[in-house]
N, C-alpha and C positions, 0 to 999 in steps of 0.2 A: 390340283392345287387351288384353282379358283373356286371349286366346290367347297373346299374346306374353309376358305376365307369367307365365302357367302354364308356358310353354316354358322361360323363364329359371329359374323355381323348380325345374323338373324337372332341368335341367342342373346346377344348384347342389347339389340334394339327392343326385343320383346321383354327382356328383364327390366330395362329402364322404364319401359311403358307400364309394366306391371307395378313397379315400385311407385311411380307417380300416381297411378290410379288407386293404389292402396293408401297412399298418403292422403289423397283427396277424401277417401272414405273415412279415414281416421279424423280428418279435419271436420267433417260433417258431424261427427259424434262429440268431438272435444271442444269446439269453439263455442263461445257463449251466446252470440247473437246472429241475426240474419246476415249481417254484412260480412262478418269474418267467415261464416260458413259458406256464403256465396263466393267469397274470394278464394277460399281453399278449393271448393269444388270446381270453379272455373279454371284456375291456374293449373291445378293438377290434372284435370281431365283434358285440358288443352295439350299440355306437354305429354301426357300419357298417350293421347291419340296421335300426336305427331310421331312419337317413336314407334308405336304400333304400326302406323301407316308406312313409316320408313322401312320396317321389316317387310311389309307386303310389297313395297316398291322394289326393294333389293331382290326379293325372291322372284318377283315377276320379271324383272330385267335379266336375272340369271337364267331363267327358263327361256326367255326370249332370245338370249344369246345362244342357247343350245338349238334354236330353230322353231320353237313354239310361238308363233306370231300372236296367238290369242292372249298370251300372258303379257306381252308388251302393251297391248291395248288395256289390259287390266291395270297395269302400272300407271298408264296415262289417266285412266279414270280415277285411280286412287289419288293421284296428284291433284286433280280437279276437286275431288271431294275434300282433300286436306286443305286446299286453299279456301274453300267455302267454310270449312270448320274453323280455321284460324281467324277468319273475318267475322263470322256470325257468333261464335261462342263468347268472346268478350263483349260484343255489342249487346247480345241478349242479357248478359249478366249486368251490364250497365243499366239497361232499361228496367230490369227487375229491381236493382238497388235503388234507382231513382223513384220508382213507383212505391217501394217500401218506405222511402224517406217522405215522400209526399203524403202517404197515408198516415203518417204520424209515428211510425216505428222508430224509436231512438236507439242509437248504439249504446251498449252497456257501459263502456268505459270512456266515453267521449267527454272531454273537458270543455271544448269549444266546438260549436256546430257552425262551421264556416259556410256550409252550403245553405243553411237557413238564412244567414245574413246576406249572402249573395242573391238569393231568390227574392228577398224583400226589396232590393234596389231596383 
């Protein structure tokens, strides 16, 4: 019974992760400028990686529960990698967007550039 629940959780988490990663790819192709593309790529790959990592964690803990201690360690390593990804992915996107703004790349549909006004102060 637990094996069946774990299998369903794996399929659900992998499916959600796949959907988010595909949406990020579509966003890279469809959005008009650097900022919206960066937003789509960052948000979707972050959530896609979270759900894919959750599938690995659930599978690792299920195998650990059956007696394979190495898979419990794999799950702990995945948790650490996921925490690093959740922290660094948005931070990196922010740094790239700020560098693009400072280099003079303007958003396509922006009416008011509040960041430029704030940087002048």
